[in-house]
All heavy atoms as TSV, in Angstrom:
chain	resi	resn	atom	element	x	y	z
A	1	MET	N	N	37.139	206.342	143.715
A	1	MET	CA	C	38.454	206.748	143.311
A	1	MET	C	C	39.207	205.578	142.671
A	1	MET	O	O	39.911	205.763	141.708
A	1	MET	CB	C	39.233	207.293	144.496
A	1	MET	CG	C	38.676	208.618	144.987
A	1	MET	SD	S	39.259	209.034	146.611
A	1	MET	CE	C	40.504	210.216	146.282
A	2	ILE	N	N	39.043	204.394	143.237
A	2	ILE	CA	C	39.707	203.212	142.693
A	2	ILE	C	C	39.206	202.934	141.284
A	2	ILE	O	O	40.000	202.663	140.377
A	2	ILE	CB	C	39.465	201.990	143.615
A	2	ILE	CG1	C	40.156	202.204	144.954
A	2	ILE	CG2	C	39.941	200.715	142.955
A	2	ILE	CD1	C	39.774	201.202	146.013
A	3	ASP	N	N	37.901	203.045	141.101
A	3	ASP	CA	C	37.321	202.756	139.787
A	3	ASP	C	C	37.740	203.798	138.754
A	3	ASP	O	O	38.027	203.458	137.613
A	3	ASP	CB	C	35.795	202.685	139.909
A	3	ASP	CG	C	35.156	201.950	138.753
A	3	ASP	OD1	O	35.651	200.867	138.385
A	3	ASP	OD2	O	34.165	202.462	138.218
A	4	LYS	N	N	37.776	205.061	139.160
A	4	LYS	CA	C	38.200	206.111	138.219
A	4	LYS	C	C	39.663	205.910	137.822
A	4	LYS	O	O	40.027	206.091	136.665
A	4	LYS	CB	C	38.001	207.494	138.831
A	4	LYS	CG	C	36.597	208.010	138.697
A	4	LYS	CD	C	36.596	209.489	139.016
A	4	LYS	CE	C	35.353	210.133	138.527
A	4	LYS	NZ	N	35.381	210.617	137.194
A	5	ARG	N	N	40.494	205.549	138.783
A	5	ARG	CA	C	41.911	205.322	138.487
A	5	ARG	C	C	42.061	204.136	137.531
A	5	ARG	O	O	42.848	204.193	136.580
A	5	ARG	CB	C	42.685	205.061	139.771
A	5	ARG	CG	C	44.161	204.902	139.523
A	5	ARG	CD	C	44.940	204.959	140.824
A	5	ARG	NE	N	46.348	205.026	140.522
A	5	ARG	CZ	C	47.215	204.084	140.865
A	5	ARG	NH1	N	46.827	203.031	141.547
A	5	ARG	NH2	N	48.482	204.199	140.539
A	6	ALA	N	N	41.299	203.078	137.782
A	6	ALA	CA	C	41.348	201.918	136.893
A	6	ALA	C	C	40.939	202.307	135.474
A	6	ALA	O	O	41.522	201.830	134.501
A	6	ALA	CB	C	40.442	200.807	137.430
A	7	ALA	N	N	39.946	203.174	135.349
A	7	ALA	CA	C	39.504	203.616	134.026
A	7	ALA	C	C	40.623	204.375	133.312
A	7	ALA	O	O	40.865	204.161	132.122
A	7	ALA	CB	C	38.268	204.498	134.159
A	8	ARG	N	N	41.277	205.255	134.049
A	8	ARG	CA	C	42.383	206.022	133.436
A	8	ARG	C	C	43.521	205.109	132.987
A	8	ARG	O	O	44.159	205.361	131.970
A	8	ARG	CB	C	42.909	207.067	134.420
A	8	ARG	CG	C	42.048	208.291	134.538
A	8	ARG	CD	C	42.770	209.419	135.254
A	8	ARG	NE	N	43.218	209.044	136.580
A	8	ARG	CZ	C	42.502	209.141	137.690
A	8	ARG	NH1	N	41.284	209.598	137.643
A	8	ARG	NH2	N	42.999	208.785	138.853
A	9	LEU	N	N	43.779	204.052	133.766
A	9	LEU	CA	C	44.873	203.144	133.457
A	9	LEU	C	C	44.451	201.991	132.542
A	9	LEU	O	O	45.236	201.083	132.292
A	9	LEU	CB	C	45.451	202.576	134.761
A	9	LEU	CG	C	46.083	203.603	135.701
A	9	LEU	CD1	C	46.474	202.945	137.015
A	9	LEU	CD2	C	47.281	204.277	135.050
A	10	LYS	N	N	43.192	202.050	132.068
A	10	LYS	CA	C	42.653	201.022	131.174
A	10	LYS	C	C	42.683	199.630	131.829
A	10	LYS	O	O	42.985	198.626	131.193
A	10	LYS	CB	C	43.410	200.980	129.855
A	10	LYS	CG	C	43.471	202.298	129.131
A	10	LYS	CD	C	42.350	202.400	128.150
A	10	LYS	CE	C	42.604	203.546	127.201
A	10	LYS	NZ	N	41.835	204.693	127.437
A	11	ARG	N	N	42.404	199.604	133.126
A	11	ARG	CA	C	42.340	198.346	133.862
A	11	ARG	C	C	40.895	197.957	134.107
A	11	ARG	O	O	39.978	198.727	133.864
A	11	ARG	CB	C	43.066	198.481	135.200
A	11	ARG	CG	C	44.553	198.663	135.045
A	11	ARG	CD	C	45.241	198.603	136.369
A	11	ARG	NE	N	46.673	198.757	136.193
A	11	ARG	CZ	C	47.478	199.209	137.130
A	11	ARG	NH1	N	47.001	199.553	138.308
A	11	ARG	NH2	N	48.763	199.316	136.901
A	12	ARG	N	N	40.724	196.756	134.646
A	12	ARG	CA	C	39.390	196.248	134.958
A	12	ARG	C	C	38.744	197.147	136.004
A	12	ARG	O	O	39.349	197.517	136.999
A	12	ARG	CB	C	39.503	194.827	135.485
A	12	ARG	CG	C	38.181	194.202	135.799
A	12	ARG	CD	C	38.388	192.738	136.216
A	12	ARG	NE	N	37.252	192.240	136.921
A	12	ARG	CZ	C	36.209	191.666	136.338
A	12	ARG	NH1	N	36.178	191.534	135.044
A	12	ARG	NH2	N	35.207	191.221	137.058
A	13	ARG	N	N	37.466	197.477	135.764
A	13	ARG	CA	C	36.732	198.368	136.654
A	13	ARG	C	C	35.728	197.587	137.482
A	13	ARG	O	O	35.437	196.434	137.208
A	13	ARG	CB	C	36.011	199.429	135.827
A	13	ARG	CG	C	37.006	200.271	135.035
A	13	ARG	CD	C	36.336	201.297	134.221
A	13	ARG	NE	N	35.706	202.257	135.124
A	13	ARG	CZ	C	34.892	203.205	134.721
A	13	ARG	NH1	N	34.590	203.337	133.460
A	13	ARG	NH2	N	34.361	204.039	135.591
A	14	ILE	N	N	35.211	198.228	138.512
A	14	ILE	CA	C	34.180	197.620	139.343
A	14	ILE	C	C	32.890	197.595	138.538
A	14	ILE	O	O	32.442	198.631	138.046
A	14	ILE	CB	C	33.981	198.426	140.639
A	14	ILE	CG1	C	35.280	198.483	141.441
A	14	ILE	CG2	C	32.847	197.831	141.470
A	14	ILE	CD1	C	35.264	199.477	142.583
A	15	PRO	N	N	32.270	196.428	138.393
A	15	PRO	CA	C	31.027	196.355	137.613
A	15	PRO	C	C	29.914	197.205	138.241
A	15	PRO	O	O	29.803	197.287	139.468
A	15	PRO	CB	C	30.655	194.870	137.662
A	15	PRO	CG	C	31.912	194.154	138.008
A	15	PRO	CD	C	32.702	195.105	138.854
A	16	GLU	N	N	29.106	197.821	137.392
A	16	GLU	CA	C	27.994	198.631	137.890
A	16	GLU	C	C	27.066	197.808	138.765
A	16	GLU	O	O	26.538	198.297	139.755
A	16	GLU	CB	C	27.211	199.242	136.728
A	16	GLU	CG	C	27.912	200.382	136.069
A	16	GLU	CD	C	27.078	201.045	134.998
A	16	GLU	OE1	O	25.921	200.635	134.773
A	16	GLU	OE2	O	27.591	201.989	134.378
A	17	ARG	N	N	26.881	196.567	138.396
A	17	ARG	CA	C	25.999	195.688	139.181
A	17	ARG	C	C	26.484	195.591	140.633
A	17	ARG	O	O	25.690	195.617	141.565
A	17	ARG	CB	C	25.962	194.311	138.534
A	17	ARG	CG	C	25.033	193.369	139.221
A	17	ARG	CD	C	25.022	192.011	138.533
A	17	ARG	NE	N	23.976	191.213	139.116
A	17	ARG	CZ	C	23.177	190.427	138.451
A	17	ARG	NH1	N	23.317	190.322	137.156
A	17	ARG	NH2	N	22.265	189.726	139.059
A	18	THR	N	N	27.801	195.503	140.823
A	18	THR	CA	C	28.370	195.436	142.173
A	18	THR	C	C	28.103	196.736	142.921
A	18	THR	O	O	27.706	196.717	144.091
A	18	THR	CB	C	29.891	195.168	142.098
A	18	THR	OG1	O	30.099	193.927	141.424
A	18	THR	CG2	C	30.512	195.123	143.477
A	19	LEU	N	N	28.310	197.858	142.258
A	19	LEU	CA	C	28.054	199.158	142.893
A	19	LEU	C	C	26.587	199.285	143.301
A	19	LEU	O	O	26.274	199.752	144.398
A	19	LEU	CB	C	28.432	200.298	141.943
A	19	LEU	CG	C	29.911	200.407	141.560
A	19	LEU	CD1	C	30.089	201.463	140.479
A	19	LEU	CD2	C	30.759	200.717	142.772
A	20	LEU	N	N	25.691	198.844	142.435
A	20	LEU	CA	C	24.260	198.932	142.727
A	20	LEU	C	C	23.852	197.994	143.853
A	20	LEU	O	O	23.039	198.367	144.709
A	20	LEU	CB	C	23.448	198.662	141.462
A	20	LEU	CG	C	23.573	199.745	140.392
A	20	LEU	CD1	C	23.014	199.259	139.068
A	20	LEU	CD2	C	22.910	201.035	140.846
A	21	LEU	N	N	24.416	196.792	143.880
A	21	LEU	CA	C	24.112	195.859	144.967
A	21	LEU	C	C	24.615	196.388	146.306
A	21	LEU	O	O	23.933	196.267	147.329
A	21	LEU	CB	C	24.703	194.483	144.681
A	21	LEU	CG	C	23.979	193.655	143.635
A	21	LEU	CD1	C	24.751	192.383	143.309
A	21	LEU	CD2	C	22.570	193.319	144.100
A	22	LEU	N	N	25.782	196.992	146.314
A	22	LEU	CA	C	26.291	197.599	147.545
A	22	LEU	C	C	25.377	198.725	148.012
A	22	LEU	O	O	25.120	198.875	149.204
A	22	LEU	CB	C	27.718	198.121	147.340
A	22	LEU	CG	C	28.796	197.050	147.215
A	22	LEU	CD1	C	30.119	197.680	146.788
A	22	LEU	CD2	C	28.955	196.288	148.512
A	23	GLY	N	N	24.885	199.509	147.066
A	23	GLY	CA	C	23.941	200.569	147.408
A	23	GLY	C	C	22.646	200.025	147.962
A	23	GLY	O	O	22.092	200.546	148.930
A	24	LEU	N	N	22.175	198.945	147.375
A	24	LEU	CA	C	20.910	198.346	147.798
A	24	LEU	C	C	20.969	197.832	149.229
A	24	LEU	O	O	20.000	197.923	149.967
A	24	LEU	CB	C	20.520	197.217	146.842
A	24	LEU	CG	C	19.184	196.536	147.093
A	24	LEU	CD1	C	18.038	197.533	146.973
A	24	LEU	CD2	C	18.989	195.393	146.112
A	25	VAL	N	N	22.113	197.298	149.636
A	25	VAL	CA	C	22.225	196.755	150.987
A	25	VAL	C	C	22.646	197.797	152.016
A	25	VAL	O	O	22.980	197.466	153.143
A	25	VAL	CB	C	23.169	195.527	151.051
A	25	VAL	CG1	C	22.639	194.395	150.215
A	25	VAL	CG2	C	24.575	195.893	150.666
A	26	GLY	N	N	22.608	199.061	151.624
A	26	GLY	CA	C	22.858	200.123	152.591
A	26	GLY	C	C	24.081	200.973	152.325
A	26	GLY	O	O	24.370	201.895	153.082
A	27	GLY	N	N	24.802	200.691	151.272
A	27	GLY	CA	C	26.000	201.463	150.979
A	27	GLY	C	C	25.757	202.715	150.151
A	27	GLY	O	O	26.690	203.391	149.732
A	28	TRP	N	N	24.479	203.043	149.920
A	28	TRP	CA	C	24.177	204.182	149.055
A	28	TRP	C	C	24.673	205.518	149.603
A	28	TRP	O	O	25.023	206.390	148.809
A	28	TRP	CB	C	22.698	204.232	148.693
A	28	TRP	CG	C	21.766	204.423	149.839
A	28	TRP	CD1	C	21.114	203.448	150.530
A	28	TRP	CD2	C	21.364	205.659	150.414
A	28	TRP	NE1	N	20.342	204.005	151.510
A	28	TRP	CE2	C	20.479	205.366	151.468
A	28	TRP	CE3	C	21.675	206.988	150.153
A	28	TRP	CZ2	C	19.904	206.344	152.252
A	28	TRP	CZ3	C	21.098	207.978	150.932
A	28	TRP	CH2	C	20.225	207.650	151.969
A	29	PRO	N	N	24.752	205.744	150.933
A	29	PRO	CA	C	25.320	207.040	151.363
A	29	PRO	C	C	26.763	207.215	150.887
A	29	PRO	O	O	27.155	208.304	150.462
A	29	PRO	CB	C	25.234	206.981	152.887
A	29	PRO	CG	C	24.086	206.069	153.162
A	29	PRO	CD	C	24.203	205.010	152.091
A	30	GLY	N	N	27.535	206.129	150.911
A	30	GLY	CA	C	28.904	206.202	150.406
A	30	GLY	C	C	28.931	206.440	148.906
A	30	GLY	O	O	29.776	207.173	148.394
A	31	GLY	N	N	28.001	205.811	148.205
A	31	GLY	CA	C	27.894	206.030	146.756
A	31	GLY	C	C	27.535	207.462	146.439
A	31	GLY	O	O	28.076	208.068	145.510
A	32	LEU	N	N	26.632	208.007	147.216
A	32	LEU	CA	C	26.235	209.407	147.022
A	32	LEU	C	C	27.408	210.341	147.301
A	32	LEU	O	O	27.639	211.303	146.564
A	32	LEU	CB	C	25.050	209.734	147.931
A	32	LEU	CG	C	24.279	210.991	147.648
A	32	LEU	CD1	C	23.736	211.010	146.232
A	32	LEU	CD2	C	23.138	211.130	148.646
A	33	LEU	N	N	28.154	210.032	148.338
A	33	LEU	CA	C	29.338	210.828	148.665
A	33	LEU	C	C	30.374	210.755	147.547
A	33	LEU	O	O	30.931	211.775	147.132
A	33	LEU	CB	C	29.927	210.330	149.983
A	33	LEU	CG	C	31.030	211.156	150.608
A	33	LEU	CD1	C	30.531	212.557	150.943
A	33	LEU	CD2	C	31.539	210.465	151.858
A	34	ALA	N	N	30.608	209.557	147.023
A	34	ALA	CA	C	31.565	209.391	145.920
A	34	ALA	C	C	31.111	210.180	144.693
A	34	ALA	O	O	31.925	210.793	144.005
A	34	ALA	CB	C	31.728	207.918	145.575
A	35	GLN	N	N	29.804	210.172	144.442
A	35	GLN	CA	C	29.295	210.912	143.291
A	35	GLN	C	C	29.542	212.405	143.452
A	35	GLN	O	O	29.885	213.102	142.494
A	35	GLN	CB	C	27.803	210.649	143.103
A	35	GLN	CG	C	27.513	209.270	142.581
A	35	GLN	CD	C	26.035	209.046	142.362
A	35	GLN	OE1	O	25.317	209.943	141.943
A	35	GLN	NE2	N	25.581	207.847	142.662
A	36	SER	N	N	29.380	212.907	144.667
A	36	SER	CA	C	29.531	214.349	144.855
A	36	SER	C	C	30.988	214.783	144.957
A	36	SER	O	O	31.355	215.848	144.483
A	36	SER	CB	C	28.760	214.815	146.095
A	36	SER	OG	O	29.316	214.250	147.257
A	37	ILE	N	N	31.842	213.941	145.553
A	37	ILE	CA	C	33.241	214.337	145.741
A	37	ILE	C	C	34.073	214.136	144.480
A	37	ILE	O	O	34.805	215.029	144.069
A	37	ILE	CB	C	33.868	213.577	146.927
A	37	ILE	CG1	C	33.226	214.052	148.230
A	37	ILE	CG2	C	35.377	213.787	146.981
A	37	ILE	CD1	C	33.673	213.288	149.453
A	38	VAL	N	N	33.986	212.956	143.885
A	38	VAL	CA	C	34.847	212.667	142.728
A	38	VAL	C	C	34.068	212.591	141.422
A	38	VAL	O	O	34.611	212.161	140.404
A	38	VAL	CB	C	35.681	211.374	142.938
A	38	VAL	CG1	C	36.670	211.549	144.046
A	38	VAL	CG2	C	34.800	210.182	143.178
A	39	ARG	N	N	32.807	212.999	141.447
A	39	ARG	CA	C	31.964	213.033	140.248
A	39	ARG	C	C	31.920	211.666	139.567
A	39	ARG	O	O	32.029	211.543	138.354
A	39	ARG	CB	C	32.452	214.103	139.272
A	39	ARG	CG	C	32.621	215.497	139.846
A	39	ARG	CD	C	31.358	216.146	140.287
A	39	ARG	NE	N	30.436	216.306	139.168
A	39	ARG	CZ	C	29.144	216.463	139.302
A	39	ARG	NH1	N	28.605	216.494	140.491
A	39	ARG	NH2	N	28.374	216.596	138.275
A	40	HIS	N	N	31.792	210.617	140.386
A	40	HIS	CA	C	31.798	209.251	139.862
A	40	HIS	C	C	30.388	208.801	139.529
A	40	HIS	O	O	29.486	208.880	140.351
A	40	HIS	CB	C	32.415	208.305	140.903
A	40	HIS	CG	C	32.637	206.930	140.390
A	40	HIS	ND1	N	33.480	206.666	139.340
A	40	HIS	CD2	C	32.122	205.742	140.759
A	40	HIS	CE1	C	33.479	205.373	139.106
A	40	HIS	NE2	N	32.651	204.792	139.946
A	41	LYS	N	N	30.188	208.357	138.306
A	41	LYS	CA	C	28.911	207.828	137.819
A	41	LYS	C	C	27.791	208.870	137.881
A	41	LYS	O	O	26.642	208.544	138.123
A	41	LYS	CB	C	28.493	206.588	138.624
A	41	LYS	CG	C	29.418	205.418	138.502
A	41	LYS	CD	C	29.258	204.769	137.164
A	41	LYS	CE	C	30.062	203.495	137.069
A	41	LYS	NZ	N	30.029	202.934	135.746
A	42	THR	N	N	28.109	210.108	137.619
A	42	THR	CA	C	27.093	211.167	137.693
A	42	THR	C	C	26.445	211.462	136.350
A	42	THR	O	O	25.365	212.039	136.317
A	42	THR	CB	C	27.705	212.473	138.236
A	42	THR	OG1	O	28.789	212.854	137.393
A	42	THR	CG2	C	28.197	212.305	139.660
A	43	VAL	N	N	27.059	211.069	135.263
A	43	VAL	CA	C	26.563	211.428	133.936
A	43	VAL	C	C	25.687	210.332	133.323
A	43	VAL	O	O	24.709	210.629	132.640
A	43	VAL	CB	C	27.744	211.754	132.992
A	43	VAL	CG1	C	27.270	212.012	131.588
A	43	VAL	CG2	C	28.514	212.952	133.527
A	44	LYS	N	N	25.999	209.102	133.593
A	44	LYS	CA	C	25.294	207.985	132.963
A	44	LYS	C	C	23.876	207.866	133.527
A	44	LYS	O	O	23.666	207.442	134.668
A	44	LYS	CB	C	26.071	206.691	133.181
A	44	LYS	CG	C	25.557	205.556	132.350
A	44	LYS	CD	C	26.485	204.367	132.434
A	44	LYS	CE	C	25.976	203.249	131.560
A	44	LYS	NZ	N	26.826	202.065	131.660
A	45	ALA	N	N	22.901	208.232	132.703
A	45	ALA	CA	C	21.500	208.296	133.147
A	45	ALA	C	C	20.960	206.942	133.581
A	45	ALA	O	O	20.230	206.855	134.576
A	45	ALA	CB	C	20.628	208.877	132.035
A	46	SER	N	N	21.321	205.878	132.883
A	46	SER	CA	C	20.800	204.555	133.251
A	46	SER	C	C	21.298	204.145	134.635
A	46	SER	O	O	20.554	203.572	135.426
A	46	SER	CB	C	21.186	203.510	132.212
A	46	SER	OG	O	22.592	203.364	132.132
A	47	PHE	N	N	22.553	204.464	134.942
A	47	PHE	CA	C	23.071	204.142	136.273
A	47	PHE	C	C	22.365	204.986	137.333
A	47	PHE	O	O	22.023	204.473	138.401
A	47	PHE	CB	C	24.585	204.364	136.355
A	47	PHE	CG	C	25.141	204.045	137.714
A	47	PHE	CD1	C	25.455	202.731	138.044
A	47	PHE	CD2	C	25.329	205.025	138.671
A	47	PHE	CE1	C	25.939	202.423	139.304
A	47	PHE	CE2	C	25.813	204.726	139.930
A	47	PHE	CZ	C	26.124	203.411	140.237
A	48	GLN	N	N	22.159	206.252	137.045
A	48	GLN	CA	C	21.491	207.122	138.011
A	48	GLN	C	C	20.082	206.625	138.333
A	48	GLN	O	O	19.673	206.631	139.491
A	48	GLN	CB	C	21.447	208.565	137.493
A	48	GLN	CG	C	22.766	209.287	137.582
A	48	GLN	CD	C	23.213	209.456	139.015
A	48	GLN	OE1	O	22.482	209.960	139.854
A	48	GLN	NE2	N	24.427	209.008	139.306
A	49	ARG	N	N	19.347	206.204	137.313
A	49	ARG	CA	C	18.000	205.656	137.551
A	49	ARG	C	C	18.066	204.431	138.447
A	49	ARG	O	O	17.313	204.309	139.409
A	49	ARG	CB	C	17.322	205.287	136.230
A	49	ARG	CG	C	16.692	206.447	135.508
A	49	ARG	CD	C	15.815	205.978	134.351
A	49	ARG	NE	N	16.540	205.175	133.366
A	49	ARG	CZ	C	17.258	205.675	132.371
A	49	ARG	NH1	N	17.342	206.983	132.207
A	49	ARG	NH2	N	17.871	204.885	131.516
A	50	GLN	N	N	18.978	203.538	138.161
A	50	GLN	CA	C	19.111	202.318	138.956
A	50	GLN	C	C	19.609	202.633	140.367
A	50	GLN	O	O	19.154	202.017	141.341
A	50	GLN	CB	C	20.056	201.337	138.263
A	50	GLN	CG	C	19.498	200.794	136.970
A	50	GLN	CD	C	20.503	199.942	136.215
A	50	GLN	OE1	O	21.670	199.872	136.552
A	50	GLN	NE2	N	20.031	199.279	135.178
A	51	PHE	N	N	20.522	203.574	140.487
A	51	PHE	CA	C	21.044	203.962	141.798
A	51	PHE	C	C	19.923	204.498	142.675
A	51	PHE	O	O	19.755	204.067	143.814
A	51	PHE	CB	C	22.157	205.016	141.643
A	51	PHE	CG	C	22.631	205.561	142.959
A	51	PHE	CD1	C	23.482	204.827	143.759
A	51	PHE	CD2	C	22.224	206.815	143.390
A	51	PHE	CE1	C	23.917	205.326	144.983
A	51	PHE	CE2	C	22.653	207.321	144.608
A	51	PHE	CZ	C	23.508	206.578	145.406
A	52	TRP	N	N	19.130	205.430	142.152
A	52	TRP	CA	C	18.066	206.024	142.959
A	52	TRP	C	C	16.945	205.030	143.239
A	52	TRP	O	O	16.305	205.088	144.295
A	52	TRP	CB	C	17.559	207.318	142.325
A	52	TRP	CG	C	18.571	208.406	142.548
A	52	TRP	CD1	C	19.409	208.932	141.615
A	52	TRP	CD2	C	18.902	209.023	143.791
A	52	TRP	NE1	N	20.234	209.861	142.208
A	52	TRP	CE2	C	19.945	209.938	143.537
A	52	TRP	CE3	C	18.423	208.900	145.088
A	52	TRP	CZ2	C	20.511	210.712	144.549
A	52	TRP	CZ3	C	18.989	209.667	146.087
A	52	TRP	CH2	C	20.016	210.566	145.815
A	53	THR	N	N	16.743	204.080	142.349
A	53	THR	CA	C	15.788	203.006	142.623
A	53	THR	C	C	16.282	202.165	143.798
A	53	THR	O	O	15.502	201.813	144.694
A	53	THR	CB	C	15.588	202.120	141.372
A	53	THR	OG1	O	15.074	202.931	140.317
A	53	THR	CG2	C	14.643	200.966	141.655
A	54	SER	N	N	17.580	201.881	143.841
A	54	SER	CA	C	18.129	201.105	144.953
A	54	SER	C	C	18.040	201.880	146.268
A	54	SER	O	O	17.800	201.289	147.321
A	54	SER	CB	C	19.578	200.673	144.672
A	54	SER	OG	O	20.479	201.740	144.765
A	55	VAL	N	N	18.200	203.197	146.202
A	55	VAL	CA	C	18.065	204.023	147.413
A	55	VAL	C	C	16.636	203.939	147.944
A	55	VAL	O	O	16.414	203.727	149.143
A	55	VAL	CB	C	18.456	205.497	147.129
A	55	VAL	CG1	C	18.096	206.397	148.302
A	55	VAL	CG2	C	19.936	205.609	146.791
A	56	VAL	N	N	15.672	204.086	147.056
A	56	VAL	CA	C	14.259	204.025	147.462
A	56	VAL	C	C	13.922	202.650	148.024
A	56	VAL	O	O	13.254	202.540	149.064
A	56	VAL	CB	C	13.338	204.395	146.275
A	56	VAL	CG1	C	11.890	204.094	146.591
A	56	VAL	CG2	C	13.519	205.860	145.909
A	57	LEU	N	N	14.399	201.583	147.366
A	57	LEU	CA	C	14.138	200.235	147.862
A	57	LEU	C	C	14.765	200.011	149.238
A	57	LEU	O	O	14.143	199.410	150.125
A	57	LEU	CB	C	14.648	199.189	146.872
A	57	LEU	CG	C	13.869	199.068	145.575
A	57	LEU	CD1	C	14.587	198.129	144.609
A	57	LEU	CD2	C	12.460	198.581	145.844
A	58	ASN	N	N	15.981	200.493	149.433
A	58	ASN	CA	C	16.641	200.352	150.725
A	58	ASN	C	C	15.883	201.117	151.807
A	58	ASN	O	O	15.657	200.588	152.900
A	58	ASN	CB	C	18.091	200.835	150.637
A	58	ASN	CG	C	18.815	200.688	151.951
A	58	ASN	OD1	O	18.980	201.676	152.669
A	58	ASN	ND2	N	19.238	199.482	152.269
A	59	ALA	N	N	15.471	202.336	151.499
A	59	ALA	CA	C	14.714	203.135	152.467
A	59	ALA	C	C	13.374	202.477	152.790
A	59	ALA	O	O	12.951	202.450	153.961
A	59	ALA	CB	C	14.505	204.552	151.924
A	60	ALA	N	N	12.701	201.933	151.780
A	60	ALA	CA	C	11.424	201.252	152.008
A	60	ALA	C	C	11.614	200.024	152.891
A	60	ALA	O	O	10.811	199.771	153.798
A	60	ALA	CB	C	10.792	200.858	150.669
A	61	LEU	N	N	12.680	199.278	152.648
A	61	LEU	CA	C	12.958	198.099	153.468
A	61	LEU	C	C	13.224	198.511	154.913
A	61	LEU	O	O	12.713	197.888	155.853
A	61	LEU	CB	C	14.134	197.323	152.905
A	61	LEU	CG	C	14.582	196.098	153.704
A	61	LEU	CD1	C	13.462	195.064	153.743
A	61	LEU	CD2	C	15.847	195.505	153.116
A	62	LEU	N	N	14.016	199.547	155.110
A	62	LEU	CA	C	14.288	200.024	156.472
A	62	LEU	C	C	13.030	200.498	157.164
A	62	LEU	O	O	12.807	200.211	158.343
A	62	LEU	CB	C	15.332	201.148	156.439
A	62	LEU	CG	C	16.762	200.727	156.080
A	62	LEU	CD1	C	17.654	201.948	155.944
A	62	LEU	CD2	C	17.303	199.759	157.108
A	63	PHE	N	N	12.179	201.197	156.425
A	63	PHE	CA	C	10.910	201.666	156.985
A	63	PHE	C	C	10.028	200.473	157.378
A	63	PHE	O	O	9.444	200.444	158.449
A	63	PHE	CB	C	10.199	202.558	155.969
A	63	PHE	CG	C	8.883	203.081	156.459
A	63	PHE	CD1	C	8.848	204.133	157.366
A	63	PHE	CD2	C	7.693	202.524	156.027
A	63	PHE	CE1	C	7.635	204.616	157.835
A	63	PHE	CE2	C	6.481	202.997	156.489
A	63	PHE	CZ	C	6.454	204.048	157.396
A	64	TRP	N	N	9.975	199.462	156.506
A	64	TRP	CA	C	9.173	198.274	156.769
A	64	TRP	C	C	9.680	197.505	157.983
A	64	TRP	O	O	8.899	197.044	158.814
A	64	TRP	CB	C	9.173	197.383	155.523
A	64	TRP	CG	C	8.351	196.150	155.677
A	64	TRP	CD1	C	6.997	196.050	155.675
A	64	TRP	CD2	C	8.842	194.817	155.874
A	64	TRP	NE1	N	6.610	194.733	155.841
A	64	TRP	CE2	C	7.745	193.963	155.976
A	64	TRP	CE3	C	10.130	194.276	155.963
A	64	TRP	CZ2	C	7.868	192.606	156.170
A	64	TRP	CZ3	C	10.255	192.916	156.151
A	64	TRP	CH2	C	9.132	192.098	156.251
A	65	LEU	N	N	11.013	197.395	158.102
A	65	LEU	CA	C	11.604	196.685	159.247
A	65	LEU	C	C	11.386	197.434	160.553
A	65	LEU	O	O	11.253	196.812	161.604
A	65	LEU	CB	C	13.096	196.461	159.017
A	65	LEU	CG	C	13.457	195.437	157.948
A	65	LEU	CD1	C	14.958	195.434	157.703
A	65	LEU	CD2	C	12.972	194.050	158.338
A	66	ALA	N	N	11.353	198.758	160.489
A	66	ALA	CA	C	11.179	199.566	161.694
A	66	ALA	C	C	9.726	199.602	162.155
A	66	ALA	O	O	9.437	199.901	163.315
A	66	ALA	CB	C	11.672	200.981	161.453
A	67	ALA	N	N	8.792	199.301	161.262
A	67	ALA	CA	C	7.371	199.384	161.607
A	67	ALA	C	C	6.903	198.196	162.424
A	67	ALA	O	O	7.477	197.229	162.616
A	67	ALA	CB	C	6.540	199.472	160.337
């Protein structure tokens, strides 16, 4: 919501790299929720590919740590 508001007001936005790094370290459920509730970053295909790659990497890391 903060990033969408910044976009509307032509202000500095949260870099995609930051969003992806947060997802990689376990914040992807919140990212997924933001995508579904406020339709944030749902259209940009390159971001979606990177987002889902970070989800898979995070899940693989959790699986590896649990084993």
